[in-house]
Residue frames as a rotation matrix with the C-alpha (Angstrom) as fourth column:
MET 1
0.574 0.819 -0.020 0.03
0.819 -0.574 -0.007 0.01
-0.018 -0.012 -1.000 0.00
SER 2
-0.162 -0.676 0.719 1.42
0.630 -0.632 -0.452 3.39
0.760 0.380 0.528 -1.00
VAL 3
-0.816 -0.233 -0.528 1.97
0.558 -0.557 -0.615 6.24
-0.151 -0.797 0.585 1.35
LEU 4
-0.832 0.555 0.007 -0.71
-0.503 -0.760 0.411 8.25
0.233 0.339 0.912 -0.54
THR 5
-0.148 0.803 -0.577 -3.22
-0.021 0.581 0.814 5.44
0.989 0.133 -0.069 -0.13
ARG 6
-0.315 -0.029 -0.949 -2.55
0.893 0.329 -0.307 5.21
0.321 -0.944 -0.077 3.59
THR 7
-0.976 -0.038 -0.214 -2.95
0.114 -0.927 -0.357 9.03
-0.185 -0.373 0.909 3.89
ILE 8
-0.589 0.803 -0.088 -6.30
-0.524 -0.297 0.798 8.90
0.615 0.517 0.596 2.10
GLU 9
-0.010 0.622 -0.783 -7.64
0.299 0.749 0.591 6.04
0.954 -0.229 -0.193 4.14
ALA 10
-0.615 -0.258 -0.745 -6.61
0.784 -0.094 -0.614 7.66
0.089 -0.961 0.260 7.45
ALA 11
0.624 0.775 0.098 -8.99
0.733 -0.624 0.270 10.18
0.270 -0.097 -0.958 8.93
PRO 12
-0.355 -0.869 0.344 -6.83
0.656 -0.494 -0.571 13.33
0.666 0.024 0.746 8.85
ALA 13
-0.295 0.136 -0.946 -6.77
0.769 -0.554 -0.320 16.01
-0.568 -0.821 0.059 11.46
PRO 14
0.705 0.707 0.054 -8.70
0.607 -0.563 -0.561 19.07
-0.367 0.428 -0.826 10.32
ALA 15
0.507 -0.553 -0.661 -5.52
-0.374 -0.832 0.410 21.19
-0.777 0.039 -0.628 10.06
SER 16
-0.548 -0.823 0.148 -4.01
-0.222 0.314 0.923 18.82
-0.806 0.473 -0.355 7.50
MET 17
0.194 0.725 0.661 -7.06
0.512 0.500 -0.698 18.26
-0.837 0.474 -0.274 5.26
SER 18
0.835 0.126 -0.536 -6.31
-0.304 -0.706 -0.639 21.11
-0.459 0.697 -0.552 2.93
ALA 19
-0.141 -0.967 -0.214 -2.74
-0.899 0.035 0.436 19.89
-0.414 0.253 -0.874 2.46
ASP 20
-0.498 -0.016 0.867 -3.97
0.023 0.999 0.031 16.38
-0.867 0.035 -0.497 1.96
LEU 21
0.594 0.773 0.225 -6.44
0.344 0.008 -0.939 17.48
-0.727 0.635 -0.261 -0.68
ARG 22
0.579 -0.461 -0.673 -3.69
-0.742 -0.640 -0.200 19.41
-0.338 0.615 -0.712 -2.47
ALA 23
-0.527 -0.781 0.334 -1.53
-0.611 0.622 0.490 16.23
-0.591 0.054 -0.805 -2.50
VAL 24
-0.176 0.546 0.819 -4.43
0.385 0.804 -0.454 14.18
-0.906 0.235 -0.351 -3.91
ILE 25
0.805 0.390 -0.447 -5.09
-0.147 -0.598 -0.788 16.87
-0.575 0.700 -0.424 -6.58
ALA 26
0.051 -0.878 -0.475 -1.46
-0.938 -0.205 0.278 16.62
-0.342 0.432 -0.835 -7.66
GLN 27
-0.696 -0.326 0.639 -1.61
-0.178 0.942 0.286 12.86
-0.695 0.086 -0.714 -7.85
ALA 28
0.277 0.857 0.435 -4.89
0.422 0.298 -0.856 12.94
-0.864 0.420 -0.279 -9.82
ARG 29
0.695 -0.046 -0.718 -3.43
-0.543 -0.688 -0.482 15.33
-0.471 0.725 -0.503 -12.29
HIS 30
-0.413 -0.908 -0.069 -0.44
-0.807 0.330 0.490 13.10
-0.422 0.258 -0.869 -12.75
MET 31
-0.477 0.332 0.814 -2.71
0.211 0.942 -0.260 10.14
-0.853 0.047 -0.519 -13.29
ARG 32
0.658 0.720 -0.222 -4.85
0.049 -0.335 -0.941 12.11
-0.752 0.608 -0.256 -15.76
ASN 33
0.349 -0.623 -0.700 -1.63
-0.862 -0.507 0.021 13.00
-0.368 0.596 -0.713 -17.67
GLU 34
-0.735 -0.632 0.245 -0.73
-0.532 0.762 0.368 9.30
-0.420 0.140 -0.897 -17.81
GLY 35
-0.564 0.593 -0.575 -4.12
-0.535 0.269 0.801 8.48
0.629 0.759 0.165 -19.38
LEU 36
-0.743 0.266 -0.614 -5.64
0.572 0.728 -0.377 7.23
0.347 -0.631 -0.694 -16.14
GLY 37
-0.669 0.467 0.578 -8.64
-0.377 -0.884 0.277 9.62
0.640 -0.033 0.767 -16.05
LYS 38
0.382 0.870 -0.312 -11.11
-0.155 0.393 0.906 7.20
0.911 -0.298 0.285 -14.45
GLU 39
0.166 -0.424 -0.890 -8.65
0.858 0.508 -0.082 6.17
0.487 -0.750 0.448 -11.79
ALA 40
-0.856 -0.487 0.174 -7.77
0.348 -0.791 -0.502 9.79
0.383 -0.369 0.847 -11.08
HIS 41
-0.245 0.860 0.448 -11.51
-0.521 -0.507 0.687 10.58
0.817 -0.065 0.572 -10.64
ASP 42
0.554 0.462 -0.692 -11.89
0.180 0.746 0.642 7.59
0.813 -0.480 0.330 -8.35
LEU 43
-0.313 -0.741 -0.594 -8.96
0.868 0.031 -0.495 8.77
0.385 -0.671 0.634 -6.25
LEU 44
-0.913 -0.155 0.378 -10.13
0.073 -0.972 -0.223 12.41
0.402 -0.176 0.899 -5.97
SER 45
-0.187 0.971 0.149 -13.86
-0.117 -0.172 0.978 11.99
0.975 0.165 0.146 -5.59
PRO 46
0.447 0.431 -0.784 -14.01
0.667 0.424 0.613 10.54
0.596 -0.797 -0.098 -2.08
VAL 47
-0.495 -0.682 -0.539 -11.40
0.867 -0.424 -0.261 12.96
-0.050 -0.596 0.801 -0.76
TYR 48
-0.830 0.260 0.493 -13.37
-0.031 -0.905 0.424 15.91
0.557 0.336 0.760 -2.20
GLY 49
0.087 0.995 -0.039 -16.47
-0.137 0.050 0.989 14.59
0.987 -0.081 0.140 -0.48
TRP 50
-0.585 -0.325 -0.743 -15.03
0.659 0.344 -0.669 14.31
0.473 -0.881 0.013 3.00
ALA 51
0.430 0.897 -0.097 -17.67
0.762 -0.303 0.572 15.64
0.484 -0.321 -0.814 5.34
TRP 52
0.107 -0.459 -0.882 -15.08
0.845 -0.426 0.324 17.79
-0.524 -0.780 0.342 7.09
PHE 53
-0.862 -0.451 0.230 -14.82
0.498 -0.669 0.552 20.12
-0.095 0.590 0.802 4.11
THR 54
0.106 0.994 0.007 -17.88
0.994 -0.106 0.034 22.15
0.034 0.003 -0.999 5.09
GLU 55
0.887 0.128 0.444 -16.52
0.144 -0.990 -0.003 25.47
0.439 0.067 -0.896 6.01
GLY 56
0.835 -0.547 0.049 -13.42
-0.314 -0.402 0.860 27.26
-0.451 -0.734 -0.508 7.22
PHE 57
0.177 -0.810 0.559 -11.08
0.579 0.545 0.606 25.57
-0.796 0.217 0.566 4.69
ASP 58
-0.595 -0.531 -0.604 -9.24
-0.179 -0.644 0.743 27.02
-0.784 0.550 0.288 1.76
ALA 59
0.445 0.895 -0.034 -11.98
-0.132 0.028 -0.991 27.58
-0.886 0.445 0.131 -0.76
GLY 60
0.262 -0.422 -0.868 -9.47
-0.940 -0.314 -0.131 27.78
-0.218 0.850 -0.479 -3.50
VAL 61
-0.815 -0.572 0.093 -8.29
-0.546 0.812 0.206 24.22
-0.193 0.117 -0.974 -3.07
LEU 62
-0.310 0.819 0.483 -11.92
0.198 0.552 -0.810 23.00
-0.930 -0.155 -0.334 -2.97
SER 63
0.580 0.523 -0.624 -12.62
-0.452 -0.431 -0.781 24.88
-0.677 0.736 -0.013 -6.23
GLU 64
-0.226 -0.778 -0.587 -9.51
-0.972 0.145 0.182 23.46
-0.056 0.612 -0.789 -7.81
ALA 65
-0.853 -0.046 0.520 -10.62
-0.117 0.988 -0.104 19.90
-0.509 -0.150 -0.848 -6.84
LYS 66
0.136 0.985 0.105 -14.10
0.087 0.094 -0.992 20.49
-0.987 0.144 -0.073 -8.19
LEU 67
0.424 -0.039 -0.905 -12.80
-0.815 -0.452 -0.363 21.79
-0.395 0.891 -0.223 -11.51
LEU 68
-0.652 -0.731 -0.202 -10.53
-0.755 0.602 0.262 18.76
-0.070 0.323 -0.944 -11.85
LEU 69
-0.596 0.515 0.616 -13.39
0.146 0.824 -0.548 16.34
-0.790 -0.236 -0.566 -10.96
ASP 70
0.454 0.832 -0.319 -15.60
-0.206 -0.250 -0.946 18.00
-0.867 0.495 0.057 -13.57
GLU 71
0.112 -0.522 -0.845 -12.86
-0.986 -0.164 -0.029 17.68
-0.124 0.837 -0.533 -16.15
LEU 72
-0.855 -0.488 0.177 -12.33
-0.483 0.873 0.075 14.00
-0.191 -0.021 -0.981 -15.30
GLY 73
-0.385 0.852 -0.355 -16.09
-0.804 -0.120 0.583 13.52
0.454 0.510 0.731 -15.58
């Protein structure tokens, strides 16, 4: 199991969620660029949907994730 997978599966502390989302966005973009669009979407979607992302977090990173999810379709 990769470090990224362990990070995603662990329930992160609220202070680290924005950083975790940024890391997953970067990984999803890499996967997209490698022709793995569905896998990238499957990686990013549950992280974007974490219930903790309700308020008080970097709206920019949430917008960035949403745009990428829309692109990945």
